[in-house]
MARKE-887693 format. One record per residue (C-alpha): residue number from 1; x, y, z. Coordinates in steps of 0.02 Angstrom, whole numbers. Example, Ala and Ser with C-alpha at 12.3 -4.5 7.8 and 13.67 -1.06 7.14 Angstrom:
BEGIN
- pos;X;Y;Z
- 1;615;-225;390
- 2;684;-53;357
This chain:
BEGIN
- pos;X;Y;Z
- 1;9402;4667;6473
- 2;9543;4713;6591
- 3;9561;4897;6634
- 4;9717;4964;6707
- 5;9690;5063;6865
- 6;9829;5166;6948
- 7;9825;5240;7125
- 8;9754;5414;7137
- 9;9895;5535;7188
- 10;9876;5708;7253
- 11;9916;5774;7081
- 12;9784;5659;7003
- 13;9654;5720;7127
- 14;9692;5900;7081
- 15;9678;5860;6897
- 16;9507;5783;6932
- 17;9454;5943;7019
- 18;9519;6050;6870
- 19;9425;5946;6744
- 20;9260;5943;6841
- 21;9269;6128;6888
- 22;9330;6186;6719
- 23;9200;6096;6618
- 24;9062;6150;6740
- 25;9119;6330;6729
- 26;9110;6322;6537
- 27;8934;6249;6545
- 28;8881;6381;6670
- 29;8941;6528;6571
- 30;8861;6456;6414
- 31;8691;6442;6497
- 32;8704;6612;6589
- 33;8742;6709;6427
- 34;8623;6598;6323
- 35;8767;6549;6203
- 36;8731;6430;6064
- 37;8819;6263;6032
- 38;8847;6222;6212
- 39;8943;6063;6161
- 40;9093;6177;6122
- 41;9090;6270;6291
- 42;9065;6113;6394
- 43;9170;5979;6303
- 44;9320;6082;6248
- 45;9376;6124;6427
- 46;9348;5941;6464
- 47;9465;5884;6323
- 48;9596;6012;6360
- 49;9601;5980;6552
- 50;9580;5796;6532
- 51;9706;5759;6397
- 52;9835;5888;6454
- 53;9877;5863;6640
- 54;9981;6025;6648
- 55;9934;6171;6541
- 56;10081;6238;6438
- 57;10110;6371;6305
- 58;10135;6229;6180
- 59;9962;6155;6223
- 60;9882;6327;6213
- 61;9955;6358;6040
- 62;9893;6191;5979
- 63;9715;6206;6044
- 64;9697;6385;5976
- 65;9772;6343;5810
- 66;9663;6193;5789
- 67;9508;6301;5813
- 68;9566;6445;5701
- 69;9619;6325;5560
- 70;9454;6227;5573
- 71;9351;6386;5572
- 72;9438;6453;5417
- 73;9427;6286;5330
- 74;9240;6259;5364
- 75;9201;6442;5315
- 76;9288;6421;5145
- 77;9228;6244;5113
- 78;9043;6280;5144
- 79;9050;6439;5044
- 80;9141;6372;4892
- 81;9095;6184;4885
- 82;8944;6172;4996
- 83;8830;6142;4850
- 84;8948;6007;4772
- 85;8970;5861;4891
- 86;9067;5764;4760
- 87;9200;5898;4753
- 88;9193;5930;4942
- 89;9227;5751;4994
- 90;9408;5730;4933
- 91;9450;5900;5011
- 92;9376;5843;5173
- 93;9481;5685;5162
- 94;9642;5787;5143
- 95;9593;5900;5292
- 96;9572;5747;5399
- 97;9730;5665;5331
- 98;9852;5801;5389
- 99;9767;5810;5559
- 100;9789;5624;5586
- 101;9965;5639;5524
- 102;9996;5771;5658
- 103;9920;5657;5788
- 104;10029;5510;5732
- 105;10188;5612;5753
- 106;10144;5640;5935
- 107;10210;5816;5966
- 108;10055;5894;5888
- 109;9931;5765;5948
- 110;9814;5897;6032
- 111;9812;6001;5873
- 112;9759;5854;5769
- 113;9639;5775;5896
- 114;9541;5936;5935
- 115;9544;5986;5751
- 116;9476;5820;5691
- 117;9335;5824;5815
- 118;9285;6009;5788
- 119;9305;5994;5601
- 120;9185;5846;5595
- 121;9058;5928;5707
- 122;9062;6096;5620
- 123;9053;6017;5446
- 124;8900;5922;5494
- 125;8813;6073;5572
- 126;8861;6189;5426
- 127;8783;6071;5300
- 128;8607;6108;5359
- 129;8517;6260;5283
- 130;8448;6324;5447
- 131;8621;6338;5523
- 132;8690;6514;5549
- 133;8868;6485;5491
- 134;8938;6640;5574
- 135;8864;6594;5739
- 136;8933;6415;5722
- 137;9109;6470;5681
- 138;9121;6609;5809
- 139;9045;6493;5947
- 140;9183;6372;5915
- 141;9321;6502;5920
- 142;9264;6589;6076
- 143;9232;6425;6162
- 144;9413;6380;6127
- 145;9479;6544;6191
- 146;9369;6525;6349
- 147;9430;6347;6372
- 148;9612;6404;6370
- 149;9572;6540;6495
- 150;9484;6417;6606
- 151;9624;6295;6596
- 152;9752;6426;6652
- 153;9636;6486;6791
- 154;9614;6303;6853
- 155;9806;6283;6851
- 156;9825;6437;6961
- 157;9677;6399;7080
- 158;9711;6210;7092
- 159;9896;6186;7053
- 160;9992;6021;7062
- 161;10089;5992;7221
- 162;10239;5914;7138
- 163;10316;5918;6966
- 164;10254;5792;6838
- 165;10366;5688;6727
- 166;10353;5752;6549
- 167;10285;5626;6429
- 168;10383;5605;6269
- 169;10305;5503;6129
- 170;10419;5369;6063
- 171;10475;5369;5881
- 172;10368;5280;5749
- 173;10420;5202;5586
- 174;10358;5297;5428
- 175;10250;5147;5373
- 176;10157;5149;5538
- 177;10125;5338;5527
- 178;10059;5314;5349
- 179;9948;5177;5409
- 180;9875;5279;5553
- 181;9850;5436;5451
- 182;9758;5340;5310
- 183;9658;5239;5428
- 184;9599;5391;5526
- 185;9566;5501;5376
- 186;9470;5367;5282
- 187;9353;5323;5424
- 188;9326;5507;5473
- 189;9279;5544;5295
- 190;9158;5398;5282
- 191;9082;5457;5443
- 192;9059;5626;5365
- 193;8980;5553;5211
- 194;8858;5437;5305
- 195;8797;5579;5419
- 196;8767;5687;5266
- 197;8675;5553;5165
- 198;8558;5499;5304
- 199;8526;5675;5370
- 200;8573;5630;5548
- 201;8571;5811;5619
- 202;8519;5756;5794
- 203;8649;5618;5810
- 204;8798;5721;5867
- 205;8845;5601;6006
- 206;8857;5461;5876
- 207;8955;5566;5760
- 208;9075;5621;5898
- 209;9096;5439;5949
- 210;9148;5387;5775
- 211;9289;5514;5786
- 212;9339;5491;5967
- 213;9361;5306;5950
- 214;9485;5337;5809
- 215;9606;5430;5925
- 216;9717;5272;5955
- 217;9732;5265;5766
- 218;9757;5074;5753
- 219;9644;4927;5756
- 220;9691;4855;5926
- 221;9673;5027;6003
- 222;9512;5066;5916
- 223;9426;4906;5970
- 224;9489;4933;6147
- 225;9423;5109;6155
- 226;9260;5061;6069
- 227;9219;4949;6222
- 228;9269;5085;6342
- 229;9173;5213;6245
- 230;9015;5105;6248
- 231;9031;5078;6438
- 232;9068;5260;6463
- 233;8919;5312;6363
- 234;8804;5201;6464
- 235;8875;5275;6624
- 236;8856;5453;6564
- 237;8680;5423;6500
- 238;8629;5334;6662
- 239;8690;5482;6763
- 240;8595;5602;6649
- 241;8435;5505;6668
- 242;8458;5489;6858
- 243;8478;5683;6863
- 244;8315;5703;6766
- 245;8226;5592;6889
- 246;8307;5676;7039
- 247;8265;5856;6986
- 248;8106;5812;6890
- 249;8019;5980;6849
- 250;8168;6078;6923
- 251;8291;6015;6791
- 252;8280;6189;6710
- 253;8344;6270;6871
- 254;8529;6311;6836
- 255;8570;6329;7019
- 256;8519;6149;7047
- 257;8595;6075;6891
- 258;8769;6149;6918
- 259;8815;6055;7077
- 260;8745;5888;7012
- 261;8841;5906;6851
- 262;9002;5946;6948
- 263;8978;5786;7049
- 264;8954;5680;6895
- 265;9106;5754;6810
- 266;9212;5734;6963
- 267;9162;5547;6978
- 268;9199;5512;6795
- 269;9363;5614;6800
- 270;9423;5501;6934
- 271;9386;5350;6826
- 272;9481;5440;6684
- 273;9635;5475;6790
- 274;9639;5306;6872
- 275;9641;5221;6703
- 276;9796;5321;6654
- 277;9707;5455;6552
- 278;9688;5452;6361
- 279;9554;5338;6292
- 280;9467;5284;6450
- 281;9292;5239;6509
- 282;9293;5397;6618
- 283;9333;5505;6466
- 284;9190;5426;6371
- 285;9073;5455;6513
- 286;9130;5637;6535
- 287;9110;5681;6349
- 288;8942;5597;6343
- 289;8883;5696;6498
- 290;8955;5856;6425
- 291;8859;5833;6257
- 292;8693;5790;6349
- 293;8707;5942;6467
- 294;8789;6066;6351
- 295;8689;6034;6197
- 296;8522;5950;6245
- 297;8480;6014;6420
- 298;8350;6150;6402
- 299;8184;6199;6483
- 300;8085;6135;6331
- 301;8184;5974;6301
- 302;8168;5804;6378
- 303;8336;5746;6431
- 304;8278;5563;6453
- 305;8224;5546;6273
- 306;8388;5625;6215
- 307;8488;5511;6328
- 308;8403;5352;6271
- 309;8421;5407;6086
- 310;8608;5437;6121
- 311;8632;5257;6179
- 312;8550;5177;6027
- 313;8633;5294;5900
- 314;8808;5276;5978
- 315;8795;5082;5985
- 316;8753;5081;5797
- 317;8888;5203;5755
- 318;9020;5106;5854
- 319;8975;4942;5773
- 320;8982;5013;5598
- 321;9148;5105;5637
- 322;9227;4946;5706
- 323;9181;4847;5549
- 324;9250;4980;5432
- 325;9405;5003;5539
- 326;9444;4815;5534
- 327;9421;4809;5345
- 328;9529;4964;5316
- 329;9662;4895;5434
- 330;9671;4730;5341
- 331;9678;4824;5174
- 332;9823;4942;5226
- 333;9921;4790;5295
- 334;9923;4712;5125
- 335;10046;4846;5065
- 336;10219;4861;5138
- 337;10226;5054;5140
- 338;10066;5061;5243
- 339;10082;4916;5360
- 340;10050;4954;5543
- 341;10211;4864;5599
- 342;10318;4727;5527
- 343;10336;4628;5692
- 344;10152;4641;5726
- 345;10102;4577;5555
- 346;10230;4437;5561
- 347;10153;4380;5727
- 348;9976;4386;5656
- 349;10035;4281;5507
- 350;10117;4154;5619
- 351;9957;4133;5714
């Protein structure tokens, strides 16, 4: 697998510092105030600072709107249809559908991407009887607000030294956007169903992986990111295990964990930026590390067991998702209104 690496500019280095410092700050505040659902407080700043090089009002509106809408939807869904999975599933499909449609259009990619991930995680959490729904929903909302504040603070404290070229997504044909929306929504819904049927409450990393590898929204992109996600997961887990061995009985000492976490995030942020951002090995490693530290690191929890369990569950989830993605890709390409691309499909037929 060939990975594109770009030189690290001064702006890139500052973005790495913003990602590592912002995610570590979210993690620290979560642990200091004993907030629940640390994944939201650690991973959300990572997504925002990692996918958005420069914080703007448009990005702020998207990230906050994605959280507010997801919180409202999960609240109503679990209250009205929580006891009827058969009725809930088509509604969940529609909720995923309009988010992937927003991602496909490009201008609302952040709204759709964060919304898909948070909706999937909260639906899974909310389906268990021991979950405090209000705590779950408000944790997501306040983590989003905190992430936006952290992102703006990072832009003030560690600003870019020169203007960046604004990225404008190219236009897409309607048939390609339909293909991407249907592909993403179908696989996200299947992921939701599988994690409900098999009661996989402790497999959040695997669930998040089934959503994150869908961000390219087409088969070639998904299979490429699946490889990167697998490598990133191994790197993130290896770092987490190394930390456990390094600190040993002191792994519950926050003052010792914070600097080591920052170093790991800084290292993986450089991988992420050098690969051009987006779906990268570095991003997979960062999110894996964020989930391990934010959700599973606690005085009474063995991070090594959690880390090894993450590897096995993510590997299985990625393989199943790739199989389903390829099958759905082939099915959608059989119909002209949902083909990924006419030139692409003609080339594949000629081969």
